[in-house]
C-alpha positions as CSV (number, residue, x, y, z in Angstrom):
1,M,63.3,36.5,54.1
2,A,66.2,38.2,52.4
3,R,65.6,40.1,49.2
4,T,67.0,38.5,46.0
5,A,66.7,41.4,43.6
6,L,68.9,44.4,44.5
7,T,70.8,46.9,42.4
8,R,74.0,48.7,43.1
9,E,72.2,52.1,43.0
10,E,69.8,50.9,45.7
11,V,72.7,49.9,47.9
12,L,74.4,53.3,47.4
13,E,71.2,55.2,48.0
14,A,70.6,53.4,51.3
15,A,74.2,53.9,52.3
16,A,74.1,57.6,51.5
17,S,70.9,57.9,53.6
18,L,72.6,56.3,56.6
19,V,75.6,58.6,56.3
20,K,73.5,61.7,55.8
21,Q,71.5,60.9,59.0
22,H,74.2,59.5,61.3
23,G,77.7,60.0,59.8
24,P,80.2,57.6,58.3
25,A,80.8,55.8,61.6
26,A,77.2,54.6,61.6
27,L,77.6,52.9,58.2
28,T,78.3,49.1,58.7
29,M,77.7,46.4,56.2
30,R,75.4,44.6,58.7
31,K,73.3,47.7,59.4
32,L,73.1,48.4,55.7
33,A,72.0,44.9,54.9
34,A,69.3,45.2,57.6
35,E,68.1,48.5,56.1
36,L,67.8,46.8,52.7
37,G,66.3,43.6,54.0
38,T,69.1,41.5,52.4
39,A,72.1,39.4,53.3
40,V,75.5,41.0,54.0
41,T,77.0,38.9,51.2
42,S,74.6,40.6,48.8
43,I,76.0,44.0,49.8
44,Y,79.6,42.8,49.2
45,W,78.6,41.4,45.8
46,H,77.3,44.8,44.7
47,V,79.9,47.2,46.2
48,G,82.8,45.3,47.6
49,N,84.0,45.9,51.2
50,R,83.2,48.9,53.3
51,E,86.1,51.0,52.1
52,S,85.1,50.4,48.5
53,L,81.5,51.4,49.5
54,L,82.8,54.7,51.0
55,D,84.8,55.4,47.8
56,A,81.7,54.7,45.7
57,L,79.7,57.1,47.9
58,V,82.3,59.8,47.5
59,E,82.3,59.4,43.7
60,R,78.5,59.5,43.7
61,T,78.5,62.7,45.7
62,V,81.0,64.3,43.4
63,E,78.8,63.4,40.4
64,Q,75.6,64.6,42.0
65,M,77.2,67.9,43.0
66,G,78.0,68.3,39.3
67,S,74.4,68.3,38.2
68,I,73.7,71.9,39.3
69,R,72.0,73.7,36.4
70,P,71.5,77.5,36.3
71,A,68.0,79.0,36.0
72,G,66.8,82.5,35.3
73,R,66.6,85.2,32.6
74,T,69.8,87.1,33.3
75,P,73.4,86.2,34.3
76,G,72.8,87.6,37.8
77,E,69.6,85.5,38.3
78,R,71.3,82.4,37.0
79,I,74.4,83.0,39.3
80,L,72.0,83.4,42.2
81,S,70.2,80.1,41.3
82,V,73.6,78.3,41.3
83,A,74.5,79.8,44.6
84,R,71.2,78.8,46.2
85,T,71.4,75.3,44.8
86,L,75.0,74.8,45.9
87,R,74.2,76.0,49.4
88,R,71.2,73.7,49.7
89,E,73.3,70.7,48.5
90,L,76.1,71.4,50.9
91,R,73.7,71.8,53.8
92,T,71.8,68.6,53.1
93,R,74.8,66.3,52.9
94,P,77.5,67.6,55.3
95,H,78.8,64.1,56.2
96,L,79.2,63.1,52.6
97,I,80.8,66.4,51.7
98,A,83.3,65.9,54.6
99,M,84.1,62.4,53.1
100,V,84.8,64.1,49.8
101,H,87.1,66.6,51.5
102,E,89.0,63.9,53.4
103,R,89.8,62.2,50.1
104,G,91.2,65.3,48.6
105,L,88.4,65.7,46.0
106,T,86.9,69.0,47.1
107,E,88.2,71.0,44.1
108,R,87.0,68.4,41.7
109,M,83.6,68.4,43.3
110,F,83.3,72.2,43.0
111,L,84.5,72.3,39.3
112,P,81.1,71.9,37.6
113,A,79.7,74.8,39.8
114,Q,82.7,76.9,39.0
115,Q,82.3,76.2,35.3
116,A,78.6,77.2,35.5
117,L,79.6,80.4,37.2
118,V,82.3,81.1,34.6
119,H,79.7,80.8,31.8
120,E,77.5,83.3,33.5
121,V,80.2,85.9,34.3
122,H,81.3,85.6,30.7
123,A,77.6,86.2,29.7
124,A,77.7,89.3,31.9
125,G,80.8,90.6,30.0
126,L,83.5,89.8,32.5
127,R,86.8,88.4,31.3
128,G,90.3,87.4,32.6
129,T,91.2,88.2,36.2
130,R,88.0,90.0,36.9
131,A,86.0,87.0,35.8
132,A,88.1,84.6,37.9
133,D,87.9,86.9,40.9
134,A,84.1,87.0,40.6
135,V,83.8,83.2,40.4
136,R,86.0,82.7,43.4
137,A,84.3,85.5,45.4
138,I,80.9,83.9,44.8
139,Q,82.2,80.4,45.7
140,F,83.8,81.7,48.9
141,Q,80.6,83.5,49.8
142,I,78.6,80.3,49.5
143,V,81.0,78.0,51.3
144,G,81.7,80.6,54.0
145,F,78.0,81.2,54.7
146,V,77.4,77.5,55.0
147,L,80.3,77.1,57.5
148,V,79.0,80.0,59.6
149,E,75.5,78.5,59.6
150,R,76.8,75.1,60.7
151,N,78.9,76.7,63.4
152,R,75.9,78.6,64.8
153,E,73.8,75.4,64.7
154,R,76.4,73.4,66.6
155,S,77.4,76.0,69.1
156,P,76.3,75.6,72.7
157,A,73.3,77.6,74.0
158,Q,74.3,81.2,74.5
159,S,73.5,83.0,77.8
160,P,72.7,85.8,77.3
161,A,71.4,85.1,73.9
162,E,71.5,87.7,71.1
163,G,67.8,88.5,71.7
164,D,68.6,89.3,75.3
165,L,71.4,91.7,74.4
166,W,69.4,93.9,72.2
167,D,66.6,96.1,73.4
168,P,65.6,99.7,72.6
169,A,67.9,100.9,75.4
170,T,70.9,99.2,73.7
171,A,70.5,101.4,70.6
172,P,68.4,104.4,71.6
173,H,69.3,106.1,68.4
174,D,67.7,103.3,66.4
175,P,65.1,101.2,68.3
176,P,63.8,99.4,65.1
177,L,67.4,98.1,64.6
178,A,67.5,96.8,68.2
179,R,64.2,95.1,67.8
180,A,65.3,93.5,64.5
181,L,68.6,92.2,66.0
182,A,66.6,90.8,69.0
183,R,64.7,88.5,66.6
184,P,66.3,85.2,65.4
185,A,68.3,85.6,62.2
186,D,66.7,84.3,59.0
187,P,69.6,82.5,57.2
188,E,67.8,82.1,53.9
189,R,66.9,85.8,53.8
190,L,70.5,86.8,54.8
191,F,72.0,84.5,52.2
192,L,69.9,85.9,49.4
193,L,70.5,89.5,50.6
194,S,74.3,89.2,50.8
195,T,74.7,87.0,47.7
196,R,72.5,89.2,45.6
197,A,74.4,92.3,46.7
198,L,77.8,90.6,46.0
199,V,76.7,89.5,42.5
200,R,75.3,92.9,41.6
201,S,78.5,94.5,42.7
202,L,80.8,92.0,40.9
203,L,78.8,92.3,37.6
204,S,78.5,96.1,37.7
205,P,80.3,97.8,34.9
206,D,81.5,100.4,37.4
207,A,83.2,97.7,39.6
208,P,86.9,98.6,40.2
209,V,89.3,96.6,38.1
210,R,92.7,95.7,39.5
């Protein structure tokens, strides 16, 4: 028996879940109705046709990406919290982010995160071009890191693999380095390491000003 009580938010949540798992091509009105246990006509009633549904999902994604809130005691800590949250959000919804990009709304989607970063670099004493450069450098670091992660995840199996290429004989002057490079990379650790170093450098009063 089809459900009679259904909200627009429930429809969008189920549609977003399908897109997250399988991509936009997997989202059909019939499949969505089956997922919700309702009639296809009920889906149309709440969100219109499939194109309208995709538009609504894009708007919803943009709004959700705007809910990032800094946390921490210092500007540096709060910037790092924004970076970690933004990376996580970008990684957990790649198909939805791609839909936002295809509709030309990427800059609008990133605006709230940029505004949060502006607030923190101002709190750290940066102004003008130096503040703008810091915001963009941090944003590029986050987005670039996510793109590299996704490229590594989707690349074909490598032979020889990185672990096969590094052994103590490869770097006899630094065997611990060879052993470390032979182990799989830890993306979370590398992200924190590189982003923390970048933020520390950008906020340093000794940083060069151009």
